Residue, then its C-alpha position, 0 to 999 in steps of 0.5 A: m500499499n503506497l501512500p499518494w505523496y504527490l497529493l502534497l502538491p495541491l495541498g500546498a497550491a491550496v494554502g497559497y491560493s488562500v493567503a494569494s487571495l487575501f493579498l488580492k482582495k486587499a489590493l482591490t480594497e486599496g482602490a485597484h482595478p478589478m481588471a488590472c488585478f486580473h491582467i497582472n496576475n495572468w502576465a505573472s503566470s506567463l513568466v512563471f511558466l515560460p522557462l517549463a518549456l526549457l525544460e523539456k524532455q520530450p518530443v513535443a507534439w506541436h501539430q496538436w498546438y491548439v489544445p494548449v491554446g484552447l485551453g489557455t483561452l479557457f483558463f482566461i475565461g475561468s480567471w475573469f469569473t474568479f476575479i469578478a467573483m472575489q471583488r464583489g464578494d468575501v474571500s471566506l465565501v467565494t474561495p470555498v465556493l471555488g471548491s465546488k470545482v472538485v465535483f465538476v473534475a469528477l463528472s467531466a473525467s467520467l465522461l472523458i476519462a474512462g475508469s477514472m471513477k472510483p466509489l471513494m472518490w465519488i464519496a469524496a467530491i460529495i462529501t467535499t461539495a456538500g461542505i463547500f455550500l454548508m460554508s455560503a449556506t448561512d449567507w443566503k439568510t442574512p441582509k447581504g444574501a441576495r448581494f453574495a448571490g451574484p459572486v457565488v454564481m461567477a464562482l460556480i462557474s468558474a469552477a465548472i471551466f477550470a474543472f474540465a480544463d483541468v481534465i482536458l489538461q491531464k487527458w492531453a499534456p503528457a503525450f504533447g510534451p507536459r512542460t512545453f504544454l504548460a508554458i503555452l497555455a500561460l503564454t496564451t492566457g498573457g497573449l490574450s490580456l495584451f489583447a485584450m487591453a489592446l481592444m479597451p478603449k480606455p484601459p485599466p490604471m496601474p499607478w505604482n501605488r500600495a493597490t498595485q503592489w498588493s496585486i503584484g504580490g498576490s498574482l505571484l503567489i497564484a502564478a506559483q501555486s498554478v506552477v504546482m497544480g499544473i504539474s500535479l495534472a500533468f504528472f499524475n493522472d489523478a485530476i480527482g484526487v487532485n482537485v479534492v485536495y485542492a479544495t481544503r482552500g476553502l478551510w485555508s482561506l478560513l484560516a487565513v482570514a482569521w489569522l492573516g487578515p487583521l495584520i492587513g486590515n481585512r475585518e471580514r472575520h469580525e463583519s461576517g458573524r455567526a456566518y463564519g463559524i459555520r463556515i469553520l464547521a463546514a470545513t470538517l466536512l472538507l477534511a473528511g472528503v480529502i481523507f476519503a481521496v487519499v484512502a481511495r488512491m491508497r487503495i489502487 
């Protein structure tokens, strides 16, 4: 029985994403333009992923170039929905809802990858999703509930897009040349950001101030954890297990808001009231889902 040590990679990525989300939320509250944050994030990812192409160890299937380019376009769209959701909603709400990606991954994998789903992995995906929605359910009963509807829907759309993209990545990257595949994907998102900026009659302002500095810091963290996730998906053939563990970013976001938030002026922990406590309770379901995922992979 072998422990799936590679699942430590998405665990580290989940922690990094949670801290990065807090930094990006800080940038937005400091006055950063949402689209400026979005484009900076895409450019940072392109720079971080680019060196992977130089480390490729197998022949590249250049005739399939359209796959990483198409996937990069999907990531561009998914990231846009994520940033808008984060701008309009709480980090401790939006990040857990993004974890619903795991059930979309399970559904996509069952359709596209033969034999990808084991009974315990279905249980893990269902438990994890239940925890995610329990985290957000309390907010519908508050006066802010209507305001939170938009961010939650956008987070769900983003989760579905990224889930489908993850399964395609697992299916196509190994044969294409995984390192080059990831580099082309990230370069596509960065290129689309440049193209989008060129089409705008008035590009979003990017002055060198505290807001931009927070945005760059958060974007570099997002890029770093994206590399870790990309490696996890491209090399270990386990999109479902990886995403179940990655779904713990909802738990880590709660802890980041509680511990790191006060240090950078984030008052979300106190403003959420009782809902925050229930989100913590629901996070235990996420951990249960991770345990099922690990056990399922140990049985393979």
